[in-house]
Jmol script that loads the backbone (N, CA, C; Angstrom):
load data "model"
ATOM      1  N   MET A   1      -1.905  36.951 -13.507  1.00  0.00           N
ATOM      2  CA  MET A   1      -2.057  35.758 -12.700  1.00  0.00           C
ATOM      3  C   MET A   1      -1.402  36.012 -11.347  1.00  0.00           C
ATOM      4  N   ASP A   2      -2.118  35.703 -10.287  1.00  0.00           N
ATOM      5  CA  ASP A   2      -1.589  35.852  -8.941  1.00  0.00           C
ATOM      6  C   ASP A   2      -0.632  34.707  -8.631  1.00  0.00           C
ATOM      7  N   ILE A   3       0.248  34.950  -7.704  1.00  0.00           N
ATOM      8  CA  ILE A   3       1.189  33.906  -7.276  1.00  0.00           C
ATOM      9  C   ILE A   3       0.420  32.707  -6.721  1.00  0.00           C
ATOM     10  N   GLU A   4      -0.692  32.980  -6.022  1.00  0.00           N
ATOM     11  CA  GLU A   4      -1.491  31.906  -5.446  1.00  0.00           C
ATOM     12  C   GLU A   4      -2.122  31.017  -6.508  1.00  0.00           C
ATOM     13  N   ASP A   5      -2.332  31.548  -7.710  1.00  0.00           N
ATOM     14  CA  ASP A   5      -2.970  30.798  -8.785  1.00  0.00           C
ATOM     15  C   ASP A   5      -2.004  29.872  -9.520  1.00  0.00           C
ATOM     16  N   GLU A   6      -0.705  30.096  -9.340  1.00  0.00           N
ATOM     17  CA  GLU A   6       0.275  29.278 -10.047  1.00  0.00           C
ATOM     18  C   GLU A   6       0.312  27.877  -9.444  1.00  0.00           C
ATOM     19  N   PRO A   7       0.394  26.861 -10.305  1.00  0.00           N
ATOM     20  CA  PRO A   7       0.449  25.489  -9.781  1.00  0.00           C
ATOM     21  C   PRO A   7       1.753  25.261  -9.015  1.00  0.00           C
ATOM     22  N   VAL A   8       1.664  24.438  -7.987  1.00  0.00           N
ATOM     23  CA  VAL A   8       2.842  24.095  -7.201  1.00  0.00           C
ATOM     24  C   VAL A   8       3.630  23.046  -7.977  1.00  0.00           C
ATOM     25  N   LYS A   9       4.896  23.336  -8.212  1.00  0.00           N
ATOM     26  CA  LYS A   9       5.734  22.398  -8.951  1.00  0.00           C
ATOM     27  C   LYS A   9       6.269  21.331  -8.006  1.00  0.00           C
ATOM     28  N   LYS A  10       6.174  20.085  -8.448  1.00  0.00           N
ATOM     29  CA  LYS A  10       6.743  18.988  -7.674  1.00  0.00           C
ATOM     30  C   LYS A  10       8.251  19.008  -7.864  1.00  0.00           C
ATOM     31  N   PRO A  11       8.983  18.539  -6.856  1.00  0.00           N
ATOM     32  CA  PRO A  11      10.436  18.497  -7.025  1.00  0.00           C
ATOM     33  C   PRO A  11      10.812  17.529  -8.146  1.00  0.00           C
ATOM     34  N   VAL A  12      11.821  17.880  -8.873  1.00  0.00           N
ATOM     35  CA  VAL A  12      12.321  17.037  -9.956  1.00  0.00           C
ATOM     36  C   VAL A  12      13.714  16.582  -9.563  1.00  0.00           C
ATOM     37  N   HIS A  13      13.982  15.323  -9.775  1.00  0.00           N
ATOM     38  CA  HIS A  13      15.311  14.817  -9.454  1.00  0.00           C
ATOM     39  C   HIS A  13      15.903  14.169 -10.688  1.00  0.00           C
ATOM     40  N   GLU A  14      17.114  14.573 -11.003  1.00  0.00           N
ATOM     41  CA  GLU A  14      17.848  13.961 -12.106  1.00  0.00           C
ATOM     42  C   GLU A  14      18.979  13.140 -11.510  1.00  0.00           C
ATOM     43  N   ILE A  15      19.137  11.936 -12.010  1.00  0.00           N
ATOM     44  CA  ILE A  15      20.204  11.069 -11.531  1.00  0.00           C
ATOM     45  C   ILE A  15      21.546  11.762 -11.769  1.00  0.00           C
ATOM     46  N   GLY A  16      22.362  11.835 -10.714  1.00  0.00           N
ATOM     47  CA  GLY A  16      23.685  12.438 -10.821  1.00  0.00           C
ATOM     48  C   GLY A  16      23.714  13.938 -10.597  1.00  0.00           C
ATOM     49  N   MET A  17      22.563  14.538 -10.303  1.00  0.00           N
ATOM     50  CA  MET A  17      22.539  15.987 -10.129  1.00  0.00           C
ATOM     51  C   MET A  17      23.337  16.407  -8.890  1.00  0.00           C
ATOM     52  N   VAL A  18      23.791  17.645  -8.872  1.00  0.00           N
ATOM     53  CA  VAL A  18      24.536  18.187  -7.746  1.00  0.00           C
ATOM     54  C   VAL A  18      23.577  18.328  -6.565  1.00  0.00           C
ATOM     55  N   LEU A  19      23.988  17.830  -5.404  1.00  0.00           N
ATOM     56  CA  LEU A  19      23.131  17.842  -4.229  1.00  0.00           C
ATOM     57  C   LEU A  19      23.530  18.910  -3.214  1.00  0.00           C
ATOM     58  N   ASP A  20      24.655  19.541  -3.439  1.00  0.00           N
ATOM     59  CA  ASP A  20      25.199  20.498  -2.471  1.00  0.00           C
ATOM     60  C   ASP A  20      24.265  21.665  -2.182  1.00  0.00           C
ATOM     61  N   THR A  21      23.457  22.070  -3.136  1.00  0.00           N
ATOM     62  CA  THR A  21      22.613  23.251  -2.961  1.00  0.00           C
ATOM     63  C   THR A  21      21.243  22.926  -2.371  1.00  0.00           C
ATOM     64  N   LEU A  22      20.967  21.648  -2.157  1.00  0.00           N
ATOM     65  CA  LEU A  22      19.659  21.241  -1.647  1.00  0.00           C
ATOM     66  C   LEU A  22      19.655  21.191  -0.123  1.00  0.00           C
ATOM     67  N   SER A  23      18.530  21.588   0.461  1.00  0.00           N
ATOM     68  CA  SER A  23      18.385  21.511   1.916  1.00  0.00           C
ATOM     69  C   SER A  23      18.062  20.070   2.315  1.00  0.00           C
ATOM     70  N   VAL A  24      18.105  19.812   3.608  1.00  0.00           N
ATOM     71  CA  VAL A  24      17.746  18.486   4.117  1.00  0.00           C
ATOM     72  C   VAL A  24      16.302  18.170   3.721  1.00  0.00           C
ATOM     73  N   HIS A  25      15.424  19.149   3.854  1.00  0.00           N
ATOM     74  CA  HIS A  25      14.017  18.953   3.484  1.00  0.00           C
ATOM     75  C   HIS A  25      13.882  18.593   1.999  1.00  0.00           C
ATOM     76  N   GLU A  26      14.607  19.287   1.155  1.00  0.00           N
ATOM     77  CA  GLU A  26      14.553  18.996  -0.291  1.00  0.00           C
ATOM     78  C   GLU A  26      15.104  17.606  -0.588  1.00  0.00           C
ATOM     79  N   LEU A  27      16.153  17.221   0.098  1.00  0.00           N
ATOM     80  CA  LEU A  27      16.705  15.878  -0.084  1.00  0.00           C
ATOM     81  C   LEU A  27      15.698  14.819   0.361  1.00  0.00           C
ATOM     82  N   GLU A  28      15.026  15.067   1.483  1.00  0.00           N
ATOM     83  CA  GLU A  28      14.001  14.127   1.955  1.00  0.00           C
ATOM     84  C   GLU A  28      12.837  14.037   0.971  1.00  0.00           C
ATOM     85  N   GLU A  29      12.453  15.158   0.368  1.00  0.00           N
ATOM     86  CA  GLU A  29      11.397  15.149  -0.645  1.00  0.00           C
ATOM     87  C   GLU A  29      11.811  14.298  -1.841  1.00  0.00           C
ATOM     88  N   ARG A  30      13.045  14.434  -2.256  1.00  0.00           N
ATOM     89  CA  ARG A  30      13.530  13.667  -3.402  1.00  0.00           C
ATOM     90  C   ARG A  30      13.602  12.182  -3.083  1.00  0.00           C
ATOM     91  N   ILE A  31      13.997  11.840  -1.854  1.00  0.00           N
ATOM     92  CA  ILE A  31      14.012  10.437  -1.452  1.00  0.00           C
ATOM     93  C   ILE A  31      12.600   9.867  -1.528  1.00  0.00           C
ATOM     94  N   ALA A  32      11.624  10.607  -0.998  1.00  0.00           N
ATOM     95  CA  ALA A  32      10.234  10.152  -1.048  1.00  0.00           C
ATOM     96  C   ALA A  32       9.764   9.999  -2.495  1.00  0.00           C
ATOM     97  N   LEU A  33      10.132  10.944  -3.330  1.00  0.00           N
ATOM     98  CA  LEU A  33       9.780  10.896  -4.749  1.00  0.00           C
ATOM     99  C   LEU A  33      10.372   9.648  -5.410  1.00  0.00           C
ATOM    100  N   LEU A  34      11.628   9.375  -5.130  1.00  0.00           N
ATOM    101  CA  LEU A  34      12.294   8.222  -5.735  1.00  0.00           C
ATOM    102  C   LEU A  34      11.744   6.904  -5.190  1.00  0.00           C
ATOM    103  N   ILE A  35      11.432   6.856  -3.901  1.00  0.00           N
ATOM    104  CA  ILE A  35      10.827   5.640  -3.336  1.00  0.00           C
ATOM    105  C   ILE A  35       9.480   5.378  -4.005  1.00  0.00           C
ATOM    106  N   GLY A  36       8.696   6.417  -4.182  1.00  0.00           N
ATOM    107  CA  GLY A  36       7.412   6.268  -4.877  1.00  0.00           C
ATOM    108  C   GLY A  36       7.597   5.775  -6.299  1.00  0.00           C
ATOM    109  N   GLU A  37       8.603   6.289  -6.974  1.00  0.00           N
ATOM    110  CA  GLU A  37       8.875   5.871  -8.354  1.00  0.00           C
ATOM    111  C   GLU A  37       9.342   4.417  -8.400  1.00  0.00           C
ATOM    112  N   ILE A  38      10.160   4.014  -7.438  1.00  0.00           N
ATOM    113  CA  ILE A  38      10.606   2.617  -7.370  1.00  0.00           C
ATOM    114  C   ILE A  38       9.414   1.700  -7.177  1.00  0.00           C
ATOM    115  N   GLU A  39       8.491   2.068  -6.293  1.00  0.00           N
ATOM    116  CA  GLU A  39       7.298   1.254  -6.070  1.00  0.00           C
ATOM    117  C   GLU A  39       6.448   1.182  -7.330  1.00  0.00           C
ATOM    118  N   ARG A  40       6.335   2.277  -8.045  1.00  0.00           N
ATOM    119  CA  ARG A  40       5.573   2.294  -9.302  1.00  0.00           C
ATOM    120  C   ARG A  40       6.217   1.373 -10.337  1.00  0.00           C
ATOM    121  N   LEU A  41       7.547   1.401 -10.404  1.00  0.00           N
ATOM    122  CA  LEU A  41       8.262   0.537 -11.340  1.00  0.00           C
ATOM    123  C   LEU A  41       8.119  -0.936 -10.967  1.00  0.00           C
ATOM    124  N   LYS A  42       8.196  -1.244  -9.679  1.00  0.00           N
ATOM    125  CA  LYS A  42       8.022  -2.624  -9.231  1.00  0.00           C
ATOM    126  C   LYS A  42       6.623  -3.121  -9.570  1.00  0.00           C
ATOM    127  N   SER A  43       5.626  -2.267  -9.392  1.00  0.00           N
ATOM    128  CA  SER A  43       4.250  -2.624  -9.721  1.00  0.00           C
ATOM    129  C   SER A  43       4.098  -2.902 -11.217  1.00  0.00           C
ATOM    130  N   ALA A  44       4.755  -2.091 -12.040  1.00  0.00           N
ATOM    131  CA  ALA A  44       4.707  -2.300 -13.493  1.00  0.00           C
ATOM    132  C   ALA A  44       5.351  -3.630 -13.868  1.00  0.00           C
ATOM    133  N   ILE A  45       6.436  -3.987 -13.192  1.00  0.00           N
ATOM    134  CA  ILE A  45       7.105  -5.271 -13.453  1.00  0.00           C
ATOM    135  C   ILE A  45       6.174  -6.429 -13.112  1.00  0.00           C
ATOM    136  N   VAL A  46       5.532  -6.358 -11.953  1.00  0.00           N
ATOM    137  CA  VAL A  46       4.598  -7.415 -11.544  1.00  0.00           C
ATOM    138  C   VAL A  46       3.476  -7.555 -12.564  1.00  0.00           C
ATOM    139  N   SER A  47       2.933  -6.434 -13.001  1.00  0.00           N
ATOM    140  CA  SER A  47       1.848  -6.455 -13.979  1.00  0.00           C
ATOM    141  C   SER A  47       2.306  -7.062 -15.304  1.00  0.00           C
ATOM    142  N   LYS A  48       3.480  -6.666 -15.764  1.00  0.00           N
ATOM    143  CA  LYS A  48       3.987  -7.186 -17.036  1.00  0.00           C
ATOM    144  C   LYS A  48       4.286  -8.680 -16.941  1.00  0.00           C
ATOM    145  N   LYS A  49       4.823  -9.127 -15.806  1.00  0.00           N
ATOM    146  CA  LYS A  49       5.095 -10.554 -15.625  1.00  0.00           C
ATOM    147  C   LYS A  49       3.803 -11.352 -15.615  1.00  0.00           C
ATOM    148  N   ALA A  50       2.768 -10.805 -14.970  1.00  0.00           N
ATOM    149  CA  ALA A  50       1.471 -11.494 -14.936  1.00  0.00           C
ATOM    150  C   ALA A  50       0.888 -11.595 -16.340  1.00  0.00           C
ATOM    151  N   SER A  51       0.993 -10.524 -17.114  1.00  0.00           N
ATOM    152  CA  SER A  51       0.498 -10.545 -18.496  1.00  0.00           C
ATOM    153  C   SER A  51       1.275 -11.561 -19.326  1.00  0.00           C
ATOM    154  N   ARG A  52       2.578 -11.582 -19.133  1.00  0.00           N
ATOM    155  CA  ARG A  52       3.424 -12.515 -19.880  1.00  0.00           C
ATOM    156  C   ARG A  52       3.091 -13.959 -19.510  1.00  0.00           C
ATOM    157  N   ASN A  53       2.904 -14.212 -18.216  1.00  0.00           N
ATOM    158  CA  ASN A  53       2.561 -15.569 -17.780  1.00  0.00           C
ATOM    159  C   ASN A  53       1.206 -15.999 -18.332  1.00  0.00           C
ATOM    160  N   ALA A  54       0.249 -15.082 -18.358  1.00  0.00           N
ATOM    161  CA  ALA A  54      -1.071 -15.401 -18.920  1.00  0.00           C
ATOM    162  C   ALA A  54      -0.955 -15.715 -20.407  1.00  0.00           C
ATOM    163  N   ALA A  55      -0.171 -14.927 -21.116  1.00  0.00           N
ATOM    164  CA  ALA A  55       0.023 -15.171 -22.556  1.00  0.00           C
ATOM    165  C   ALA A  55       0.731 -16.504 -22.788  1.00  0.00           C
ATOM    166  N   ASP A  56       1.750 -16.776 -21.988  1.00  0.00           N
ATOM    167  CA  ASP A  56       2.461 -18.050 -22.117  1.00  0.00           C
ATOM    168  C   ASP A  56       1.518 -19.227 -21.896  1.00  0.00           C
ATOM    169  N   THR A  57       0.633 -19.111 -20.924  1.00  0.00           N
ATOM    170  CA  THR A  57      -0.330 -20.172 -20.632  1.00  0.00           C
ATOM    171  C   THR A  57      -1.278 -20.383 -21.806  1.00  0.00           C
ATOM    172  N   VAL A  58      -1.768 -19.307 -22.378  1.00  0.00           N
ATOM    173  CA  VAL A  58      -2.680 -19.412 -23.521  1.00  0.00           C
ATOM    174  C   VAL A  58      -1.987 -20.107 -24.687  1.00  0.00           C
ATOM    175  N   PHE A  59      -0.764 -19.697 -24.981  1.00  0.00           N
ATOM    176  CA  PHE A  59      -0.077 -20.298 -26.122  1.00  0.00           C
ATOM    177  C   PHE A  59       0.327 -21.745 -25.852  1.00  0.00           C
ATOM    178  N   LYS A  60       0.640 -22.096 -24.620  1.00  0.00           N
ATOM    179  CA  LYS A  60       0.946 -23.494 -24.282  1.00  0.00           C
ATOM    180  C   LYS A  60      -0.305 -24.349 -24.467  1.00  0.00           C
ATOM    181  N   LEU A  61      -1.459 -23.839 -24.014  1.00  0.00           N
ATOM    182  CA  LEU A  61      -2.706 -24.591 -24.189  1.00  0.00           C
ATOM    183  C   LEU A  61      -3.048 -24.742 -25.660  1.00  0.00           C
ATOM    184  N   ARG A  62      -2.814 -23.708 -26.441  1.00  0.00           N
ATOM    185  CA  ARG A  62      -3.103 -23.769 -27.873  1.00  0.00           C
ATOM    186  C   ARG A  62      -2.214 -24.808 -28.546  1.00  0.00           C
ATOM    187  N   ASP A  63      -0.947 -24.886 -28.169  1.00  0.00           N
ATOM    188  CA  ASP A  63      -0.035 -25.867 -28.754  1.00  0.00           C
ATOM    189  C   ASP A  63      -0.435 -27.294 -28.382  1.00  0.00           C
ATOM    190  N   ILE A  64      -0.952 -27.482 -27.175  1.00  0.00           N
ATOM    191  CA  ILE A  64      -1.374 -28.817 -26.738  1.00  0.00           C
ATOM    192  C   ILE A  64      -2.592 -29.284 -27.527  1.00  0.00           C
ATOM    193  N   LYS A  65      -3.522 -28.374 -27.813  1.00  0.00           N
ATOM    194  CA  LYS A  65      -4.761 -28.720 -28.531  1.00  0.00           C
ATOM    195  C   LYS A  65      -4.497 -29.010 -29.997  1.00  0.00           C
ATOM    196  N   GLU A  66      -3.414 -28.510 -30.536  1.00  0.00           N
ATOM    197  CA  GLU A  66      -3.163 -28.696 -31.978  1.00  0.00           C
ATOM    198  C   GLU A  66      -2.494 -29.979 -32.267  1.00  0.00           C
TER     199      GLU A  66
END
end "model"
wireframe off; spacefill off
backbone 0.3
color backbone group
């Protein structure tokens, strides 16, 4: 396998990892990675809250009809 054929690995960040050996560019990559992950988590929260609210509405309507 040629070096060119190897997949490019995305930076991995572990909470609490040593930062002394990382360059400014690597730190900026990790910040971007973490910001993207925060946005993904916020989106998941919004989706779960919407699902929960929809379920709550269905069950409230069912209780009223009974």
